C-alpha positions in Angstrom: 13.5 10.2 6.9 17.0 9.5 6.0 17.1 10.3 2.4 20.9 10.3 2.1 21.1 6.8 3.5 18.3 5.6 1.1 20.2 7.0 -1.9 23.4 5.4 -0.7 21.8 2.0 -0.6 20.7 2.4 -4.2 24.3 3.6 -5.2 25.8 0.4 -3.6 23.6 -1.7 -5.8 24.5 0.5 -8.9 28.3 -0.1 -8.0 27.7 -3.8 -7.8 26.3 -4.2 -11.1 28.2 -1.5 -12.9 25.5 1.0 -13.5 26.7 4.6 -14.3 23.2 6.3 -14.0 19.7 5.4 -12.6 16.7 7.3 -13.9 13.9 7.1 -11.3 10.5 7.8 -12.6 8.0 6.2 -10.2 6.6 9.0 -8.1 6.6 7.0 -5.0 10.1 6.0 -5.4 11.1 9.7 -6.2 9.4 10.6 -2.9 11.1 7.8 -1.0 14.6 8.7 -2.0 14.3 12.5 -2.1 11.2 13.6 -0.1 9.7 15.4 -3.1 5.9 15.3 -3.0 5.2 16.9 -6.4 3.3 15.0 -9.0 6.1 15.4 -11.5 9.7 14.5 -10.8 12.5 12.4 -12.3 15.7 11.7 -10.3 18.9 11.3 -12.1 21.3 9.5 -9.9 25.1 9.1 -10.5 27.8 8.3 -8.0 29.1 11.7 -8.1 26.1 13.7 -9.3 22.6 13.7 -8.3 19.6 15.7 -9.8 16.0 16.1 -9.4 14.3 17.3 -12.4 10.8 18.8 -12.3 8.7 21.6 -13.8 8.1 25.3 -13.1 5.0 24.4 -10.9 7.2 23.0 -8.4 10.3 25.3 -8.6 9.7 26.7 -5.0 8.5 23.4 -3.6 11.3 21.4 -4.7 13.8 23.8 -3.0 11.9 23.5 0.3 11.6 19.7 0.2 14.7 18.3 -1.4 18.3 18.7 0.1 20.1 15.6 -1.3 19.6 16.3 -5.0 20.3 19.3 -7.1 17.2 20.8 -8.6 16.9 21.2 -12.3 13.8 23.0 -13.6 12.5 21.9 -16.9 11.4 25.4 -18.2 10.4 25.6 -21.8 12.2 22.4 -22.7 10.6 18.9 -23.3 11.4 16.7 -20.2 13.7 14.6 -22.4 15.7 17.6 -23.7 16.1 18.7 -20.0 17.5 15.3 -19.1 20.0 15.4 -22.1 21.1 18.9 -21.1 21.5 17.8 -17.5 23.4 14.4 -17.8 25.3 15.1 -21.0 27.2 12.5 -23.0 26.0 8.9 -22.1 27.5 7.1 -25.0 30.0 5.3 -22.7 27.5 4.8 -19.8 25.1 2.1 -18.6 21.9 3.5 -17.6 19.3 2.0 -15.3 15.6 2.7 -16.0 12.6 1.5 -14.0 11.1 -1.1 -16.4 7.8 -1.1 -14.9 7.3 2.7 -15.2 8.7 3.2 -18.7 6.8 2.6 -21.8 8.4 1.3 -25.1 7.8 4.7 -26.6 9.6 6.3 -23.7 12.6 4.0 -24.0 12.7 4.8 -27.9 12.7 8.4 -27.1 15.6 8.1 -24.6 17.6 6.0 -27.1 17.1 8.7 -29.7 17.6 11.9 -27.7 19.9 10.7 -24.9 21.9 7.9 -26.7 23.7 5.6 -24.0 26.0 2.5 -24.2 23.0 0.6 -22.7 19.7 1.2 -21.2 18.9 -1.6 -18.8 15.5 -2.1 -17.4 15.4 -2.8 -13.5 12.6 -4.1 -11.2 12.3 -3.7 -7.5 15.5 -1.8 -6.7 13.8 1.0 -4.8 10.6 -1.1 -4.0 12.8 -3.6 -2.1 14.2 -0.9 0.1 10.7 0.4 0.6 9.5 -2.9 1.9 11.5 -2.6 5.1 10.1 0.3 7.1 12.1 2.7 9.2 10.4 3.5 12.6 9.4 7.0 11.3 7.5 5.3 8.5 5.9 2.9 11.0 4.8 5.8 13.1 3.2 7.6 10.2 1.4 4.3 9.3 0.3 4.0 12.9 -1.1 7.4 12.8 -3.0 6.9 9.6 -4.5 3.6 11.1 -5.6 5.5 14.2 -7.5 8.1 12.3 -9.2 5.5 10.3 -10.1 3.4 13.6 -11.5 6.7 15.1 -13.6 7.0 11.9 -14.9 3.4 12.5 -15.7 4.1 16.1 -17.8 7.0 15.0 -19.5 5.0 12.2 -20.7 2.5 14.8 -23.2 5.2 16.1 -24.1 6.2 12.5 -25.1 2.7 11.2 -28.9 2.3 11.2 -31.6 0.6 9.2 -32.2 2.4 5.8 -28.8 4.1 5.3 -27.1 3.4 1.9 -23.7 2.1 1.3 -22.6 5.4 -0.2 -23.8 7.4 2.8 -21.8 5.2 5.2 -18.7 5.5 2.9 -19.0 9.3 2.8 -19.4 9.4 6.7 -16.2 7.3 7.1 -14.3 9.5 4.6 -15.5 12.7 6.2 -14.5 11.5 9.6 -11.1 10.6 8.4 -10.7 14.1 6.7 -11.7 15.6 10.1 -9.2 13.4 11.8 -6.3 14.9 9.8 -6.3 12.6 6.6 -4.6 14.1 3.7 -6.9 11.8 1.4 -8.2 8.2 1.4 -5.7 5.4 0.8 -8.2 3.9 -1.8 -11.9 3.9 -2.7 -13.7 2.9 0.4 -15.4 -0.5 0.2 -18.7 -0.2 2.0 -21.0 -3.3 1.3 -24.3 -4.5 3.0 -26.1 -7.8 2.9 -25.6 -9.9 -0.4 -23.3 -7.2 -1.6 -20.6 -8.1 0.8 -19.8 -11.2 -0.9 -18.2 -9.0 -3.6 -14.6 -8.9 -2.4 -14.1 -5.5 -4.0 -17.3 -4.2 -4.7 -18.3 -0.6 -4.8 -20.7 1.2 -2.5 -24.1 1.6 -4.1 -27.4 3.1 -3.0 -28.6 -0.2 -1.5 -30.2 0.4 1.9 -29.2 -1.6 4.9 -31.7 -3.9 6.4 -31.8 -5.6 9.8 -30.0 -8.9 10.2 -27.5 -7.9 7.5 -23.9 -7.8 7.2 -22.0 -4.5 7.1 -18.6 -4.8 5.6 -16.3 -1.8 5.7 -12.8 -1.7 4.2 -11.2 1.7 4.2 -8.1 3.7 5.1 -6.5 7.0 4.8 -3.0 8.7 4.2 -0.9 10.7 6.7 2.4 12.1 5.8 2.3 10.2 2.7 1.7 6.8 4.4 -1.3 4.5 4.0 -3.6 2.6 6.4 -5.9 -0.3 5.5 -8.5 -1.7 7.7 -11.6 -4.0 7.4 -14.3 -4.5 10.0 -17.5 -6.5 9.6 -20.4 -5.9 11.8 -24.0 -6.9 11.9 -27.2 -4.7 12.2 -29.3 -7.2 14.3 -29.0 -10.8 14.7 -27.4 -12.4 11.4 -28.2 -15.8 12.4 -26.0 -18.8 13.4 -24.5 -19.4 10.1 -22.9 -15.9 9.9 -22.0 -16.0 13.5 -20.1 -19.1 12.8 -18.5 -17.7 9.7 -17.3 -14.7 11.7 -15.7 -16.9 14.4 -14.0 -18.9 11.6 -12.5 -15.6 10.1 -11.7 -14.2 13.6 -9.7 -17.4 14.4 -7.8 -17.4 11.0 -6.9 -13.6 11.6 -5.6 -14.5 15.2 -3.7 -17.7 14.0 -1.7 -15.6 11.3 -0.9 -12.7 13.6 0.5 -15.2 16.2 2.6 -17.1 13.8 4.0 -14.6 11.2 7.6 -13.8 11.8 10.8 -13.1 9.8 12.1 -15.9 7.6 8.7 -17.5 6.7 7.6 -17.2 3.1 4.5 -15.3 1.9 3.1 -18.7 1.0 3.6 -19.9 4.7 2.1 -16.8 6.0 -1.0 -17.3 3.9 -1.3 -20.9 4.8 -1.5 -20.1 8.6 -4.9 -18.5 8.1 -5.9 -20.6 5.1 -5.5 -23.8 7.1 -8.1 -22.6 9.7 -10.6 -21.8 7.1 -10.0 -25.0 5.3 -10.6 -27.0 8.4 -13.8 -25.3 8.9 -14.9 -26.4 5.5 -14.7 -23.1 3.7 -11.7 -23.4 1.7 -13.4 -22.4 -1.5 -14.7 -19.4 0.0 -11.3 -17.8 0.8 -10.7 -16.4 -2.7 -7.8 -14.0 -2.1 -4.4 -13.9 -0.5 -4.0 -13.2 3.1 -2.4 -9.9 2.9 0.0 -7.4 1.4 2.5 -4.8 2.3 1.5 -1.3 2.9 3.5 2.0 3.0 3.6 5.0 0.5 1.4 2.8 -1.6 -1.6 0.8 -0.5 -0.3 -2.3 -2.3 3.5 -2.9 -1.9 5.9 -5.8 -1.2 5.8 -8.4 0.5 2.6 -10.4 -0.1 1.1 -13.1 2.0 -0.1 -15.3 -0.8 -0.1 -18.7 -2.1 1.8 -17.2 -5.0 4.6 -15.3 -3.0 7.4 -17.6 -2.1 9.8 -14.9 -1.1 10.8 -14.5 2.7 9.2 -12.0 5.0 11.5 -9.7 6.8 11.7 -7.7 10.0 10.4 -4.3 9.2 7.7 -5.3 6.7 4.3 -3.7 7.4 1.6 -6.2 6.2 -2.2 -6.5 6.3 -3.7 -9.6 7.9 -7.1 -10.0 6.2 -8.7 -13.5 5.8 -12.2 -13.6 4.5 -15.0 -15.9 3.4 -17.6 -15.0 0.8 -20.9 -16.7 0.0 -22.1 -15.6 -3.4 -25.5 -14.0 -3.1 -25.6 -14.2 0.6 -22.8 -12.1 2.2 -19.1 -12.1 3.2 -16.9 -11.7 6.2 -13.5 -10.1 6.3 -11.4 -9.0 9.2 -8.2 -7.0 8.3 -5.5 -5.7 10.7 -2.2 -4.1 10.0 1.0 -5.5 11.7 4.7 -4.9 11.8 6.8 -7.9 11.3 9.5 -7.8 14.2 12.5 -9.8 15.0 10.6 -11.9 17.3 7.1 -12.1 15.7 4.4 -9.9 14.6 3.2 -6.5 16.3 -0.5 -5.8 15.3 -1.0 -2.1 15.1 -4.8 -2.1 15.5 -6.5 -0.8 18.6 -10.1 -1.5 17.8 -11.5 -4.8 19.0 -12.1 -7.6 16.5 -14.8 -9.3 18.6 -18.1 -9.7 16.8 -20.3 -6.6 17.0 -24.1 -6.8 16.7 -25.7 -3.4 16.7 
């Protein structure tokens, strides 16, 4: 990962808008710019001076992980005092802060303890850089996805009548850990039968019956990067209605993967899949956006959604996850991960999306 290049990109934006300092507090942004993986760190970025402030728990770790920033250990000081002691007099300086990661109380504390000419809230400075992935990042995502897919392949042999949603969730998660995952990307969503109509329902002790839907939405983290996959299978024949719904979602997934490319908006990307579902008569049953960016966080920019009118860029990694959900009956979702390339969309998944009846 080229941390120096990433920091230089931030400094160019600061120069364009006459910012003297940038205090980066979002832990994912701290990691992206510096490589630091600890739970507590603040980057203090200046065109001529760059610091990473952390506490004594990470005094050794920060030296191992970070080369582009000078490490400052908080010691017995309050964090705000350590910032003041590090940056000095800011009375003539314009300071950027991450507005989505700074409370009103925190801002008041900064203004009192480290007075500056101005504190200016900023949004999406680092997040916009993170949205366009380097090949090393894509490779980490690819590995995380492969570990998740291997767990899915093992799960197909574990699924049987009478198991609970929680048991299948634990099986999948255990297999991902065995495959090298550092942790799950999010709480696994394993839902049987009527529960599968709950888009983001939680696994319960409900037991699987023959003829039911098995919806599995899960993922894991490798080298800090997330994977996200959903597969829907059936235990026994689910009947013609669910078979038809599955084919509708399958076609919506394939249509979007074929059409997504740089320059389209998130609204247009969503519409590729939504139009397939609408034409099948299920418009009201597709109740979420088509997808979202994935990287250090499970939900990042961009979005494939009726609400996201910004353009998709080459290097974005997105999910493609159309779904239809019938309340009280069940739901179908098929989710892939894809890299937006200059000439189209590269789907990273290797497992089949063809309907599976166990």
